[in-house]
C-alpha positions as CSV (number, residue, x, y, z in Angstrom):
1,M,-36.6,-4.9,-23.8
2,A,-35.6,-6.2,-20.7
3,E,-37.6,-9.2,-19.4
4,S,-38.2,-10.3,-16.1
5,M,-36.8,-12.9,-13.2
6,A,-40.0,-14.2,-12.8
7,G,-40.1,-17.9,-12.4
8,L,-36.0,-18.2,-12.7
9,H,-33.8,-19.6,-10.2
10,R,-29.8,-19.8,-10.9
11,T,-28.4,-22.9,-10.1
12,H,-24.7,-22.4,-10.5
13,R,-22.3,-19.9,-11.3
14,C,-20.1,-20.3,-14.4
15,T,-17.2,-22.6,-13.1
16,E,-19.3,-24.0,-10.5
17,L,-20.1,-26.7,-13.2
18,S,-17.7,-29.2,-14.5
19,E,-17.6,-32.6,-16.3
20,A,-19.2,-34.1,-13.3
21,N,-22.2,-31.8,-14.4
22,I,-22.6,-33.1,-17.9
23,G,-26.5,-34.2,-18.7
24,E,-27.6,-31.7,-15.8
25,N,-30.1,-29.5,-16.7
26,V,-29.0,-25.9,-15.0
27,T,-29.9,-22.1,-15.0
28,V,-27.0,-19.9,-15.1
29,M,-26.8,-16.0,-15.3
30,G,-24.2,-13.4,-16.2
31,W,-22.8,-11.0,-18.9
32,V,-22.1,-11.4,-22.4
33,Q,-18.6,-11.6,-22.9
34,R,-19.0,-11.9,-26.6
35,S,-21.3,-13.7,-29.1
36,R,-20.2,-15.2,-32.5
37,N,-23.1,-16.2,-35.1
38,K,-21.9,-18.8,-37.3
39,G,-25.1,-19.2,-38.9
40,S,-26.6,-22.5,-38.1
41,I,-25.2,-22.0,-34.7
42,I,-24.3,-19.4,-32.0
43,F,-21.6,-19.4,-29.6
44,T,-22.0,-16.7,-26.6
45,D,-19.6,-16.8,-23.5
46,L,-21.2,-16.0,-20.5
47,R,-19.2,-14.2,-17.9
48,D,-20.0,-14.2,-14.1
49,R,-17.1,-13.4,-11.0
50,S,-16.3,-16.9,-10.9
51,G,-15.2,-17.0,-14.9
52,I,-16.7,-17.9,-18.5
53,L,-18.7,-20.3,-19.8
54,Q,-19.4,-21.3,-23.4
55,I,-23.3,-21.2,-24.0
56,V,-24.4,-22.9,-27.6
57,F,-27.7,-22.1,-29.2
58,E,-29.0,-24.5,-31.7
59,E,-32.1,-23.8,-33.7
60,E,-33.1,-27.2,-33.1
61,N,-32.7,-27.3,-29.4
62,C,-33.9,-23.9,-28.4
63,G,-36.5,-23.5,-31.3
64,N,-36.6,-20.3,-33.5
65,E,-37.7,-18.2,-30.9
66,Y,-34.9,-18.3,-28.5
67,Y,-32.5,-18.8,-31.4
68,E,-33.7,-15.2,-33.0
69,K,-33.0,-14.0,-29.8
70,A,-29.9,-15.0,-29.3
71,G,-28.4,-13.8,-32.6
72,K,-29.1,-10.3,-31.1
73,L,-26.9,-10.1,-28.1
74,H,-24.1,-8.5,-28.3
75,A,-21.2,-7.8,-25.3
76,E,-22.5,-6.6,-21.5
77,Y,-26.1,-8.1,-22.4
78,V,-27.3,-9.4,-18.9
79,I,-28.8,-12.6,-19.7
80,A,-30.3,-16.4,-18.1
81,V,-30.1,-19.4,-20.1
82,E,-31.7,-22.5,-19.2
83,G,-29.8,-25.5,-20.7
84,E,-28.4,-29.3,-20.3
85,V,-24.6,-29.5,-19.8
86,R,-22.5,-31.3,-22.5
87,A,-19.1,-32.0,-23.1
88,R,-17.1,-29.6,-25.6
89,S,-15.8,-30.9,-28.7
90,A,-13.0,-28.3,-29.1
91,V,-11.5,-28.5,-25.7
92,N,-9.9,-25.4,-24.2
93,D,-7.9,-26.0,-21.7
94,K,-7.1,-21.9,-21.2
95,I,-10.3,-21.3,-19.1
96,P,-11.5,-23.6,-15.7
97,T,-14.5,-24.3,-17.9
98,G,-13.0,-25.2,-20.9
99,H,-14.3,-29.1,-21.1
100,I,-17.8,-28.6,-21.1
101,E,-21.0,-26.2,-22.4
102,I,-24.1,-25.2,-22.3
103,V,-26.3,-26.6,-24.8
104,A,-29.5,-23.6,-24.6
105,K,-33.2,-24.4,-24.3
106,T,-34.5,-20.9,-23.0
107,L,-32.9,-17.7,-22.9
108,R,-34.2,-14.6,-21.1
109,I,-32.3,-11.2,-22.0
110,L,-32.7,-9.6,-18.2
111,A,-30.6,-6.4,-19.6
112,E,-29.8,-4.5,-22.7
113,A,-26.2,-2.7,-23.0
114,E,-24.8,-0.2,-24.7
115,T,-21.2,-0.8,-26.3
116,P,-19.0,-0.1,-23.3
117,P,-16.2,2.8,-23.7
118,F,-13.5,0.3,-23.3
119,P,-13.3,-3.5,-23.7
120,I,-14.0,-5.7,-20.2
121,E,-10.8,-7.7,-20.5
122,E,-7.9,-8.5,-18.1
123,N,-4.9,-6.6,-18.1
124,S,-6.6,-3.3,-19.8
125,K,-4.4,-0.9,-21.6
126,T,-7.1,1.5,-21.1
127,R,-6.2,4.9,-19.6
128,E,-6.9,5.0,-16.3
129,D,-8.9,8.2,-16.1
130,L,-11.5,6.5,-18.4
131,R,-11.7,3.6,-16.4
132,F,-12.0,4.9,-13.4
133,K,-15.0,7.5,-14.4
134,Y,-16.6,4.3,-15.5
135,R,-15.3,2.2,-12.5
136,Y,-18.3,0.2,-12.5
137,L,-17.2,-1.2,-15.9
138,D,-13.9,-1.5,-14.8
139,L,-14.9,-3.6,-11.8
140,R,-16.2,-5.7,-14.4
141,R,-12.8,-7.1,-15.5
142,P,-11.7,-10.6,-13.8
143,D,-8.4,-9.4,-12.9
144,I,-10.1,-6.9,-10.8
145,Q,-12.5,-9.2,-9.3
146,R,-10.0,-11.4,-8.4
147,N,-8.1,-8.9,-6.5
148,L,-11.3,-8.2,-4.6
149,M,-12.2,-11.9,-3.8
150,T,-8.6,-12.1,-2.3
151,R,-9.1,-8.9,-0.5
152,S,-12.2,-10.2,1.0
153,K,-10.8,-13.6,2.0
154,I,-7.8,-11.6,3.7
155,A,-10.2,-9.9,5.5
156,N,-11.6,-13.1,6.7
157,V,-8.8,-14.7,7.3
158,A,-8.0,-12.2,9.8
159,R,-11.0,-12.1,11.6
160,N,-10.9,-15.3,12.2
161,F,-7.6,-15.8,13.4
162,F,-8.0,-12.7,15.6
163,A,-11.0,-14.0,17.3
164,E,-9.1,-17.5,17.5
165,E,-6.6,-15.4,19.6
166,G,-8.8,-13.8,22.2
167,F,-9.1,-10.7,20.4
168,L,-12.9,-8.8,20.5
169,E,-13.9,-6.9,17.5
170,V,-14.8,-3.4,18.6
171,E,-15.9,-0.7,16.4
172,T,-14.3,2.8,16.9
173,P,-16.4,5.9,15.7
174,T,-15.4,7.8,12.8
175,L,-16.6,11.0,14.1
176,I,-14.0,12.3,16.4
177,K,-11.7,14.9,17.7
178,S,-9.4,16.6,15.6
179,T,-5.9,15.9,16.9
180,P,-3.5,17.4,14.4
181,E,-0.4,15.8,15.5
182,G,1.2,14.4,12.1
183,A,-0.8,14.4,8.6
184,R,-3.6,16.6,7.8
185,D,-7.1,15.7,9.4
186,Y,-10.5,15.5,7.1
187,L,-12.5,18.0,8.9
188,V,-16.6,17.5,9.4
189,P,-18.9,20.8,9.8
190,S,-21.3,20.4,13.1
191,R,-24.6,21.8,12.3
192,M,-25.7,21.3,15.8
193,H,-22.0,23.1,17.1
194,P,-22.0,25.9,14.8
195,G,-18.7,26.5,14.3
196,N,-17.0,23.8,15.7
197,F,-15.6,20.5,13.6
198,Y,-15.2,16.7,13.9
199,A,-12.3,15.0,12.2
200,L,-12.1,11.7,10.3
201,P,-9.7,9.5,12.1
202,Q,-6.2,9.3,10.7
203,S,-6.4,5.6,13.2
204,P,-8.3,4.5,15.8
205,Q,-5.0,5.1,18.0
206,L,-6.5,6.8,21.2
207,L,-9.4,5.0,21.2
208,K,-8.1,1.6,20.9
209,Q,-5.8,3.1,23.8
210,L,-9.0,3.8,26.1
211,L,-10.1,0.3,25.2
212,M,-7.2,-1.5,27.2
213,V,-7.9,1.5,29.7
214,A,-11.5,-0.3,30.0
215,G,-10.0,-3.8,30.4
216,Y,-10.8,-5.2,27.1
217,D,-7.3,-6.5,27.2
218,R,-7.6,-7.7,23.7
219,Y,-8.9,-5.5,20.4
220,F,-9.3,-5.9,16.8
221,Q,-10.8,-4.0,14.3
222,I,-10.6,-3.6,10.3
223,A,-10.9,0.1,10.2
224,R,-11.7,2.8,7.9
225,C,-8.9,5.7,8.0
226,Y,-9.0,9.3,6.6
227,R,-5.8,11.3,5.5
228,D,-5.6,14.7,3.8
229,E,-2.3,14.0,2.4
230,D,-0.3,14.2,-0.9
231,L,-1.1,10.6,-3.0
232,R,1.4,8.0,-4.3
233,A,0.7,4.6,-5.8
234,D,0.5,3.1,-2.6
235,R,-1.4,5.8,-0.8
236,Q,-5.2,6.7,-0.5
237,P,-6.8,9.6,1.3
238,E,-9.3,6.9,2.4
239,F,-7.5,3.6,3.6
240,T,-8.4,0.6,5.7
241,Q,-5.9,-1.0,8.5
242,V,-6.5,-4.0,10.3
243,D,-5.8,-2.7,13.5
244,M,-5.0,-4.2,16.9
245,E,-4.1,-3.6,20.5
246,L,-3.0,-6.0,23.4
247,S,-2.9,-5.5,27.2
248,F,-0.1,-6.9,29.7
249,V,2.1,-7.5,26.8
250,D,5.7,-6.2,25.5
251,V,7.7,-6.1,21.7
252,E,8.2,-9.8,21.7
253,D,4.4,-10.7,22.4
254,V,3.2,-8.3,19.6
255,I,5.4,-9.7,17.4
256,D,4.7,-13.3,18.2
257,V,1.1,-13.1,17.3
258,N,1.6,-11.1,14.2
259,E,4.5,-13.9,13.0
260,R,1.9,-16.4,13.2
261,F,-1.2,-14.1,12.0
262,L,1.2,-13.7,8.8
263,K,2.4,-17.6,8.7
264,K,-1.6,-18.6,8.6
265,L,-2.4,-15.8,6.0
266,F,0.1,-16.3,3.4
267,K,-0.4,-20.1,3.7
268,E,-4.3,-20.0,3.4
269,V,-4.4,-17.5,0.7
270,K,-1.2,-17.9,-1.0
271,G,-0.2,-21.5,0.0
272,I,3.0,-19.9,0.9
273,D,5.1,-21.5,4.3
274,I,6.7,-18.4,5.6
275,P,9.7,-18.9,7.4
276,T,9.9,-18.1,11.0
277,P,11.2,-16.5,13.3
278,I,11.1,-13.6,10.3
279,Q,14.7,-11.6,10.1
280,R,14.9,-8.7,12.1
281,M,16.7,-5.5,12.0
282,T,17.2,-2.2,14.1
283,W,16.6,0.9,12.6
284,K,20.2,2.2,12.5
285,E,21.5,-0.8,10.8
286,C,18.8,-0.8,7.8
287,M,19.8,2.9,7.2
288,E,23.5,2.4,7.6
289,R,23.0,-1.1,5.1
290,F,20.3,0.1,2.9
291,G,19.5,3.9,3.0
292,S,16.2,3.0,4.1
293,D,13.9,2.4,7.1
294,K,11.6,-0.3,4.9
295,P,14.3,-1.8,2.7
296,D,14.0,-4.3,0.0
297,I,16.4,-7.3,1.1
298,R,15.4,-9.3,-2.0
299,F,19.1,-8.4,-3.4
300,G,21.9,-6.9,-2.2
301,M,24.0,-3.8,-3.5
302,E,24.2,-2.3,-0.2
303,L,25.6,1.0,1.0
304,K,29.5,1.4,2.0
305,N,30.9,4.1,3.8
306,V,33.8,5.3,2.5
307,S,34.0,8.5,4.5
308,D,37.7,7.5,6.1
309,V,38.6,6.2,2.5
310,V,38.1,9.6,0.6
311,K,38.8,11.9,3.8
312,D,42.2,13.1,2.5
313,S,40.8,13.5,-1.0
314,E,40.7,17.2,-2.9
315,F,37.4,16.6,-4.5
316,V,35.4,19.7,-3.0
317,V,32.0,17.5,-2.8
318,F,33.6,15.1,-0.7
319,K,35.6,18.0,1.2
320,S,32.8,19.8,2.0
321,A,30.4,17.1,3.0
322,L,32.8,15.7,5.1
323,E,33.7,19.2,6.9
324,A,29.6,19.8,7.2
325,G,29.5,16.5,9.6
326,G,28.0,14.2,6.7
327,S,29.1,11.4,5.2
328,V,30.5,10.0,1.4
329,R,28.6,6.4,0.8
330,G,28.2,4.5,-2.2
331,I,26.5,1.5,-3.8
332,N,28.1,-1.0,-6.5
333,V,26.2,-1.8,-9.2
334,E,27.7,-4.9,-10.6
335,G,27.9,-6.0,-14.1
336,Q,27.2,-2.3,-15.2
337,G,31.1,-1.0,-15.8
338,E,30.4,-0.2,-19.7
339,M,26.8,1.3,-19.0
340,P,26.7,4.2,-21.8
341,R,27.3,7.8,-20.4
342,K,23.8,8.8,-21.4
343,K,22.7,6.3,-18.8
344,I,24.8,7.6,-16.2
345,D,23.8,11.1,-16.6
346,A,20.2,10.1,-16.3
347,L,21.3,8.4,-12.8
348,V,22.8,11.7,-12.1
349,E,19.3,13.5,-12.7
350,F,17.6,10.7,-10.9
351,A,19.6,11.5,-7.7
352,K,19.2,15.1,-8.1
353,G,15.4,14.4,-8.1
354,N,15.6,12.7,-5.0
355,G,17.7,15.5,-2.9
356,A,21.3,15.1,-4.2
357,K,23.4,18.2,-5.4
358,G,25.0,15.5,-7.9
359,L,26.3,11.9,-8.1
360,A,29.9,11.0,-8.5
361,W,30.6,7.6,-10.4
362,L,33.8,5.6,-11.0
363,A,33.5,3.0,-13.9
364,L,35.8,-0.3,-13.6
365,K,36.1,-1.2,-17.5
366,E,36.2,-5.1,-18.7
367,D,40.0,-4.3,-19.7
368,G,41.2,-3.2,-16.1
369,T,40.9,0.7,-16.7
370,T,38.9,2.9,-14.9
371,K,36.7,6.2,-15.8
372,S,35.3,8.6,-13.1
373,S,33.5,11.5,-12.6
374,F,36.0,13.1,-10.5
375,A,39.0,11.4,-11.7
376,K,41.9,14.4,-11.5
377,F,40.8,14.5,-7.8
378,L,41.7,10.6,-7.4
379,T,45.4,9.6,-6.6
380,P,46.3,6.0,-7.7
381,E,46.4,5.1,-3.7
382,I,42.6,6.6,-3.0
383,E,41.3,5.2,-5.8
384,K,42.6,1.4,-5.4
385,A,41.5,2.1,-1.6
386,L,38.0,2.9,-2.9
387,I,37.6,-0.1,-5.0
388,E,38.7,-2.3,-2.1
389,A,36.5,-0.7,-0.1
390,M,33.6,-1.1,-2.4
391,G,34.2,-5.0,-2.8
392,A,34.6,-4.0,-6.8
393,K,35.9,-6.1,-9.4
394,A,36.2,-5.3,-13.3
395,G,33.2,-4.7,-15.1
396,D,31.3,-2.8,-11.8
397,L,30.1,0.8,-11.8
398,L,30.6,2.7,-8.4
399,L,27.7,5.5,-7.3
400,F,28.7,7.7,-4.6
401,A,26.4,10.4,-2.7
402,A,28.5,12.9,-0.3
403,D,25.8,15.1,1.7
404,R,24.6,15.1,5.3
405,N,23.3,11.1,6.4
406,K,19.9,12.1,5.8
407,I,20.3,13.0,2.1
408,V,22.9,10.3,1.4
409,F,20.7,7.8,2.8
410,Q,17.7,9.1,1.0
411,V,19.8,9.4,-2.3
412,L,21.4,6.1,-2.5
413,G,18.1,4.3,-1.0
414,A,16.1,5.5,-4.0
415,L,18.9,4.9,-6.3
416,R,19.5,1.3,-5.2
417,L,15.7,0.7,-6.0
418,E,16.0,2.3,-9.0
419,M,18.9,0.0,-10.1
420,A,17.0,-3.2,-9.6
421,R,14.0,-2.2,-11.3
422,Q,16.2,-1.2,-14.1
423,L,18.2,-4.7,-14.1
424,E,15.2,-6.4,-13.0
425,L,16.9,-8.0,-9.8
426,T,13.3,-9.0,-8.2
427,R,10.4,-10.8,-8.4
428,K,6.8,-9.8,-7.1
429,D,6.3,-13.3,-5.9
430,D,9.5,-13.9,-3.8
431,Y,8.3,-12.6,-0.2
432,R,10.9,-11.2,2.0
433,F,9.7,-10.3,5.7
434,L,11.7,-7.8,7.6
435,W,10.9,-6.7,11.3
436,V,12.4,-3.1,11.5
437,T,12.9,-2.4,15.3
438,E,14.1,0.3,17.7
439,F,13.4,3.4,15.7
440,P,14.3,7.0,17.1
441,L,11.7,8.0,19.4
442,L,11.9,11.3,17.6
443,E,13.2,13.3,14.7
444,W,13.8,16.8,14.3
445,S,11.8,19.2,11.7
446,D,14.0,22.1,10.1
447,E,10.4,23.2,9.0
448,E,8.9,23.2,12.8
449,E,12.4,23.8,14.1
450,R,11.3,21.5,17.0
451,F,11.5,18.0,17.5
452,V,8.3,15.9,16.6
453,A,7.5,12.2,16.9
454,M,8.9,9.7,14.4
455,H,5.7,7.5,15.0
456,H,3.1,9.2,17.5
457,P,3.2,10.8,20.5
458,F,2.0,8.0,22.5
459,T,5.0,5.7,21.9
460,M,7.1,4.8,24.6
461,P,10.8,5.1,24.6
462,M,13.1,2.1,25.1
463,E,13.9,2.3,29.5
464,E,17.7,2.2,28.8
465,D,17.1,5.6,27.0
466,L,14.8,7.6,29.0
467,D,17.5,9.4,31.0
468,K,18.5,11.0,27.5
469,I,15.0,12.4,27.0
470,D,16.1,16.2,28.4
471,T,20.1,16.4,27.4
472,D,20.3,14.4,24.1
473,P,16.3,13.6,22.8
474,G,17.2,12.7,19.3
475,A,19.5,9.7,20.7
476,V,16.4,8.3,22.3
477,R,14.7,5.0,20.8
478,A,11.3,4.0,20.8
479,K,10.0,0.2,21.5
480,A,8.4,0.8,18.3
481,Y,8.7,-1.9,15.6
482,D,7.7,-2.1,11.7
483,I,7.1,-5.0,9.6
484,T,8.1,-4.9,6.0
485,L,7.7,-6.9,2.6
486,N,9.6,-6.3,-0.3
487,G,10.6,-2.6,0.4
488,N,7.1,-1.7,1.4
489,E,5.9,-1.3,5.1
490,I,2.9,-3.3,5.7
491,G,2.6,-2.6,9.6
492,G,3.5,-1.0,12.1
493,G,3.3,-0.3,16.2
494,S,5.2,0.3,19.0
495,V,4.4,-0.6,23.1
496,R,2.4,2.6,24.1
497,I,3.4,5.0,27.4
498,H,1.3,3.8,30.3
499,Q,2.9,6.2,32.8
500,G,1.2,9.5,33.3
501,H,4.6,10.9,33.9
502,I,6.4,9.8,30.9
503,Q,3.3,10.6,28.7
504,E,3.8,14.2,30.1
505,K,7.4,14.4,29.5
506,M,7.2,13.3,25.9
507,L,4.2,15.9,25.5
508,E,6.7,18.6,26.9
509,V,9.5,17.5,24.7
510,L,7.4,17.9,21.9
511,G,6.2,21.4,22.8
512,F,3.2,20.7,24.2
513,T,2.2,23.4,27.3
514,K,0.6,21.5,30.0
515,E,-2.8,23.6,29.0
516,K,-2.2,22.5,25.2
517,A,-1.6,18.8,26.2
518,Q,-4.8,19.1,27.9
519,E,-7.0,21.1,25.7
520,Q,-5.7,18.3,22.9
521,F,-5.4,15.1,24.6
522,G,-7.1,15.5,28.2
523,F,-9.7,12.7,27.8
524,L,-6.7,10.4,27.4
525,L,-4.8,11.8,30.1
526,D,-7.6,11.9,32.3
527,A,-8.1,8.3,31.7
528,F,-4.3,7.5,32.8
529,K,-5.4,8.4,36.5
530,Y,-7.4,5.7,36.8
531,G,-5.2,2.7,36.1
532,V,-3.6,1.8,32.8
533,P,-2.4,-1.7,31.6
534,P,0.8,-2.0,30.0
535,H,-0.4,-2.3,26.2
536,A,1.2,-2.6,22.3
537,G,-0.2,-2.5,19.4
538,L,0.0,-2.9,15.7
539,A,-2.0,-1.8,12.0
540,Y,-1.4,-3.4,9.2
541,G,-2.3,-1.4,5.7
542,L,-4.8,-3.8,4.2
543,D,-4.9,-2.2,0.9
544,R,-1.2,-2.7,0.6
545,L,-0.9,-6.0,2.0
546,V,-3.6,-6.9,-0.6
547,M,-1.5,-5.0,-3.5
548,L,1.6,-7.2,-2.3
549,M,-0.6,-10.3,-2.2
550,V,-1.8,-10.2,-5.7
551,E,1.0,-8.4,-7.5
552,A,-0.8,-5.5,-8.4
553,D,1.2,-2.4,-9.4
554,S,-0.9,0.0,-7.2
555,I,-3.7,-0.1,-4.8
556,R,-6.1,1.0,-6.5
557,D,-6.5,-2.2,-8.0
558,V,-7.0,-3.7,-4.8
559,I,-10.1,-0.8,-3.9
560,A,-13.3,-1.2,-5.3
561,F,-13.8,2.7,-5.8
562,P,-10.4,4.6,-5.4
563,K,-9.5,8.0,-5.6
564,V,-7.1,9.1,-8.1
565,K,-3.7,11.5,-7.4
566,D,-5.5,14.6,-6.7
567,A,-7.8,12.9,-4.1
568,S,-10.9,12.9,-6.4
569,C,-13.4,10.5,-7.5
570,L,-13.9,10.3,-11.3
571,M,-16.8,8.5,-11.2
572,M,-19.0,10.0,-8.9
573,E,-17.3,13.6,-9.6
574,A,-16.4,14.3,-6.0
575,P,-15.5,16.5,-4.3
576,S,-18.2,18.8,-5.8
577,E,-20.0,21.7,-4.6
578,V,-22.9,21.6,-2.4
579,D,-26.3,23.9,-2.1
580,V,-25.8,27.2,-0.5
581,K,-28.4,25.9,1.8
582,Q,-26.8,23.4,2.8
583,L,-23.7,25.5,3.7
584,D,-25.9,28.1,5.8
585,E,-27.0,25.2,8.0
586,L,-23.7,24.8,8.8
587,G,-22.9,28.6,9.3
588,I,-19.9,28.3,6.6
589,A,-19.0,30.4,3.8
590,V,-17.0,29.6,0.5
591,K,-14.5,32.2,-0.4
592,P,-13.9,32.7,-4.2
593,Q,-10.3,31.6,-4.9
594,E,-9.3,34.9,-6.4
595,E,-9.9,36.3,-2.7
596,T,-8.3,33.6,-1.5
597,A,-5.5,34.3,-4.0
598,E,-5.0,37.8,-3.3
599,K,-4.9,37.0,0.7
600,D,-2.3,35.0,0.3
601,A,-0.1,37.3,-1.9
602,E,-0.5,40.1,1.0
């Protein structure tokens, strides 16, 4: 039976004790990791968020009552122990408290526990769905607790840094107007305004711009954001941003303050000195060299454009791609010329899974011979030129993609990362930052048959490209910048449009009529009539940043209560049906799935 805590006061967490405390009487509390009854002595490992401490129950020290009670302890019982700190006879250097133990004098069982559905241990091999169903137990694991403690430290470093830099922390609302330009909004029905909906913010973008209009100069917020989108290992439907906006600044000012922030953050949290200034690369160069706008620069294997080399080839795959205005590019996987055909075929399937129609390859054997998927179309001259252009040598494997540039970059960018994974070319503790700059302002959407904003409709075009916005919108570069780390975008931002006529032109290019623009963004356009300072900002994905800093495989390991791939919470069983009365109050009727399917079929 659970006992009361009356009269007890915890003096220390487990790992707050050390050899300096030997001889002291202390009180500790926590969970039983395990308990071992050796007949005349009971050893119990006590766990709290700080770590593990050994408790020793000896009948001569704690008396028969407490000794018998200690014999009933099981894993995950919550206990309080009073006792004396002494030196351990059998030292355990694997834990911080391995040189001491507590000789118990009293014991209270504060809560009993059933046997948990999986062991509470580091690096759990328990399948994810079971861990997330019992997430409150999963959160007891020391590695998950360390992740969340690091997350807390990162948030505190951010708050302190930006406060010292003159930023004001301002909370923005989470019930806002829906502005469905981009990812899908989560909608919240209004009881007070039947038939109308709020949206949960995808970011505080427009609100922080309005704070600049209001004269707050420097804004900062650790903001909750929501996007109704398909999930991946580094995505969640609700996530957290370290968000900022600055007035009277340009690109260099934003980059400067953020390089100093990252330097401070990694020094305080990881003890790592980040070299600054951080390397920069334009979006175009990133795509040409790495096939990605968030390149992993910890290894080479850069893309090479061999279109000119193979332009006279009779290989129909190359020929048709070039005739359609595409390109032929390749990567050199050094030292893999003897890769078995079965593994090469798997790479071909991987390329197809990333949008390719196929994958051409050329293997340079160690004996100087070559083997290729398109050998019968290769003249000795083209083969030689191709090998030279790729910087290849005996023992290398060349992989080629031919298609529209967008597809080629997508395929080879993914293939490059896959080869690095297979060949173990990277380490998680090798931190390589990169600023990616000069993104395209717009990109063509085949689905919508119009230009859409690559970042958002409030990003400032580069001044020297403004004259192209009507004649060649796809060539206009943006004053946008992303900060990437080891192939992950950890933050992104831009200089914002602060002139009304440029903002109107941008919305016009995106297909907004004046009426539609006013309906959607009228509150922002109206505010722009009353004096807008030049302003810019950036936001970090806190979850992703923490994931990289603690070297976790998924952001789910750094979020207290994450959703799974279908955006559901297994622990709370959310989303769930609600009472009909609640729906009636909101004026909402839920259509049966069969009815919806029939309508879709029609």
